[in-house]
C-alpha positions as CSV (number, residue, x, y, z in Angstrom):
1,M,153.6,-30.0,11.1
2,Q,151.0,-27.4,9.9
3,R,147.8,-26.8,11.3
4,Y,144.9,-27.5,8.3
5,N,142.3,-24.7,7.9
6,P,139.4,-25.7,6.4
7,P,138.2,-23.7,3.4
8,S,135.9,-20.4,4.2
9,T,134.7,-19.3,0.7
10,S,132.0,-21.0,-1.7
11,A,134.7,-20.9,-4.3
12,Q,137.2,-23.1,-2.1
13,S,134.5,-25.5,-1.1
14,V,133.2,-26.3,-4.2
15,C,136.7,-26.9,-5.9
16,I,137.7,-30.1,-6.9
17,G,141.2,-29.6,-6.2
18,C,140.5,-28.3,-2.5
19,I,138.4,-31.6,-1.8
20,R,141.5,-33.4,-3.2
21,Q,144.1,-31.4,-1.0
22,I,142.0,-32.2,1.5
23,R,142.7,-35.7,1.1
24,K,146.1,-35.7,0.8
25,V,146.5,-33.7,3.7
26,N,144.5,-35.8,6.1
27,Q,146.9,-39.1,4.3
28,V,150.1,-36.9,4.9
29,L,149.1,-36.2,8.5
30,Q,147.9,-39.7,9.3
31,E,151.4,-41.2,7.6
32,Q,153.3,-38.5,9.7
33,Y,151.5,-39.3,12.8
34,K,152.1,-42.9,12.4
35,E,155.8,-42.3,11.8
36,R,156.1,-40.1,14.7
37,I,154.6,-42.8,16.7
38,N,156.9,-45.3,15.6
39,H,159.7,-42.9,16.3
40,D,158.7,-42.5,20.0
41,C,158.6,-46.2,20.5
42,E,161.8,-46.9,18.8
43,C,163.5,-44.3,20.7
44,Q,162.1,-45.7,24.1
45,N,163.1,-48.9,23.6
46,Y,166.6,-48.0,22.8
47,M,166.8,-46.2,25.8
48,M,165.4,-49.1,27.9
49,R,167.8,-51.4,26.3
50,I,170.6,-48.8,27.4
51,R,169.5,-48.7,30.9
52,E,169.7,-52.7,30.7
53,L,173.3,-52.3,29.6
54,E,174.2,-50.0,32.3
55,R,172.7,-52.2,35.0
56,A,174.7,-55.0,33.4
57,L,177.7,-53.1,33.5
58,E,177.4,-51.9,37.2
59,M,176.8,-55.8,37.9
60,E,179.9,-56.5,36.5
61,R,181.8,-54.0,38.4
62,A,180.2,-55.1,41.8
63,Q,181.5,-58.5,40.7
64,K,184.5,-57.7,39.8
65,R,184.9,-55.4,42.9
66,T,183.6,-58.7,45.1
67,L,186.2,-60.6,43.4
68,K,189.2,-58.1,43.8
69,V,188.1,-58.0,47.7
70,M,188.1,-61.8,47.8
71,F,191.4,-61.9,46.2
72,S,193.4,-59.4,48.1
73,T,191.8,-61.2,51.8
74,R,194.7,-62.9,53.1
75,N,192.2,-65.5,54.6
76,P,188.8,-65.6,51.9
77,E,186.9,-67.7,54.1
78,E,187.1,-65.4,57.3
79,P,187.3,-61.8,55.9
80,D,187.4,-58.9,58.3
81,E,184.8,-56.6,59.3
82,K,185.3,-53.9,56.6
83,L,185.7,-56.7,54.0
84,K,182.7,-58.3,55.0
85,E,181.0,-54.6,54.5
86,V,182.0,-54.4,51.2
87,L,180.8,-57.7,50.1
88,E,177.7,-57.2,51.8
89,I,177.1,-54.2,49.8
90,N,178.0,-55.6,46.2
91,K,175.6,-58.6,47.2
92,K,172.8,-56.5,47.9
93,L,173.4,-54.2,44.9
94,I,173.7,-57.1,42.2
95,S,170.4,-58.8,43.8
96,E,168.7,-55.2,43.3
97,L,169.9,-54.8,39.9
98,Q,168.7,-58.3,38.9
99,K,165.2,-57.5,40.3
100,V,164.7,-54.9,37.5
101,K,162.9,-56.4,34.9
102,E,162.2,-53.8,32.1
103,V,159.3,-54.4,29.6
104,S,159.6,-53.3,26.2
105,V,157.2,-50.6,24.9
106,T,154.1,-52.1,23.1
107,L,151.6,-49.5,21.9
108,P,148.5,-50.2,20.7
109,F,149.2,-49.3,17.0
110,E,145.9,-50.5,15.4
111,Q,143.8,-48.6,17.9
112,W,145.5,-45.4,17.4
113,K,145.4,-46.1,13.7
114,D,141.7,-46.7,13.8
115,G,141.2,-44.2,15.7
116,I,143.2,-41.8,13.6
117,E,141.4,-42.9,10.3
118,T,137.9,-42.6,12.2
119,S,139.0,-38.9,13.4
120,W,139.7,-37.8,10.1
121,S,137.1,-39.5,8.2
122,E,134.7,-37.6,10.3
123,K,136.6,-34.4,9.6
124,Y,136.1,-34.9,5.9
125,E,132.5,-36.0,6.2
126,D,132.0,-32.8,7.6
127,L,134.2,-31.0,5.3
128,K,132.4,-32.8,2.5
129,E,128.7,-31.4,3.8
130,F,130.2,-28.0,4.4
131,A,131.2,-27.9,0.8
132,C,127.8,-29.6,-0.3
133,D,125.8,-26.8,1.5
134,R,128.4,-24.3,-0.2
135,Q,127.8,-25.6,-3.5
136,E,123.8,-25.2,-3.2
137,Q,124.4,-22.1,-1.9
138,Y,126.2,-21.5,-5.2
139,E,124.0,-23.5,-7.3
140,Y,121.4,-21.1,-6.1
141,Y,123.0,-17.7,-6.3
142,K,124.5,-18.9,-9.8
143,K,120.8,-19.3,-11.0
144,K,119.4,-16.4,-9.5
145,Y,122.1,-14.4,-11.0
146,E,121.3,-15.8,-14.4
147,N,118.1,-15.1,-14.4
148,Q,118.4,-11.4,-13.2
149,R,121.1,-11.1,-16.5
150,E,118.2,-12.3,-18.4
151,I,115.6,-10.0,-17.0
152,T,118.2,-7.2,-17.2
153,A,118.9,-8.1,-21.1
154,R,115.1,-8.0,-21.4
155,Y,114.7,-4.4,-20.3
156,K,117.7,-3.5,-22.1
157,Q,116.2,-4.6,-25.3
158,A,112.9,-3.1,-24.2
159,V,114.8,0.4,-24.0
160,I,116.6,-0.3,-27.3
161,E,113.2,-0.8,-29.0
162,R,111.6,2.0,-27.3
163,N,114.8,4.0,-28.3
164,Q,114.3,3.0,-31.9
165,E,110.7,4.1,-31.9
166,I,111.0,7.3,-30.4
167,D,113.8,7.5,-33.3
168,D,111.3,6.6,-35.9
169,L,108.6,9.2,-34.6
170,R,110.9,11.8,-34.6
171,T,112.6,11.0,-38.0
172,E,108.6,10.8,-39.4
173,L,107.8,14.5,-37.4
174,E,111.1,16.0,-39.3
175,L,109.6,14.4,-42.7
176,H,106.2,16.2,-42.1
177,R,107.5,19.0,-40.8
178,D,109.6,19.3,-44.3
179,M,106.7,18.7,-45.9
180,E,104.3,21.4,-44.5
181,S,107.3,24.0,-45.0
182,E,107.7,23.2,-48.8
183,E,103.7,23.3,-49.0
184,E,103.9,26.7,-47.3
185,E,107.1,27.9,-49.6
186,E,105.0,26.7,-52.6
187,E,102.2,28.6,-51.7
188,M,103.9,31.7,-50.9
189,V,105.4,31.1,-54.2
190,E,101.9,30.9,-56.1
191,M,100.4,34.1,-53.9
192,K,103.2,36.2,-55.1
193,D,102.9,35.2,-58.6
194,D,99.4,36.1,-58.7
195,G,100.2,39.6,-57.2
196,E,102.7,40.6,-60.0
197,V,100.9,39.2,-63.4
198,E,98.1,41.9,-64.8
199,P,95.2,40.9,-66.7
200,P,95.1,41.6,-70.3
201,S,91.7,42.9,-71.3
202,C,92.0,45.8,-68.8
203,S,95.2,47.4,-70.6
204,S,93.8,46.9,-74.4
205,S,90.4,49.1,-73.1
206,G,92.3,51.9,-72.0
207,N,94.4,52.2,-75.4
208,S,91.0,52.3,-77.5
209,T,90.0,55.0,-75.2
210,S,92.9,57.6,-75.8
211,V,92.7,56.9,-79.4
């Protein structure tokens, strides 16, 4: 019979299969214990029966010796001293063997059964209470973990939104810079064009003077 170790982790405590296994182990242990008690009682009863048969056999041998002594003497009514001694020993032996009265083994099975069931019921209640405590702790930490996940998800979403805002600002800044660069290029082109073109009035006056 192996020793049963109660669950030590919350996962084992809240597992329905583990609780069912606890009940099964309790039932098996009760049955094995009662079978062991029955086996011990049967063994003791058989040993008592064997001792009774041994005493009966010894009584038969003593009676046989007595009859043999009485048959071997020449005068059964007045045996000699040695034969008297043998007969007296056999008589005492038979008397002592007849005095032995063994009582069959009777054990309080019902009391033991009630005690076993009470003991295992108390242990099961302790384990059940242990499992309920662990269940409450499990629910508490599970809820706390879920809340933490929600908070983390909100922070992640906020970070994504901030990154998007930063990207939008960067894109807008790049567009603004591109527009400024285009305006500067257009101004440079206009200024260059203005410097290369001469006014037509000045050229015509010069030609008339030379003539």
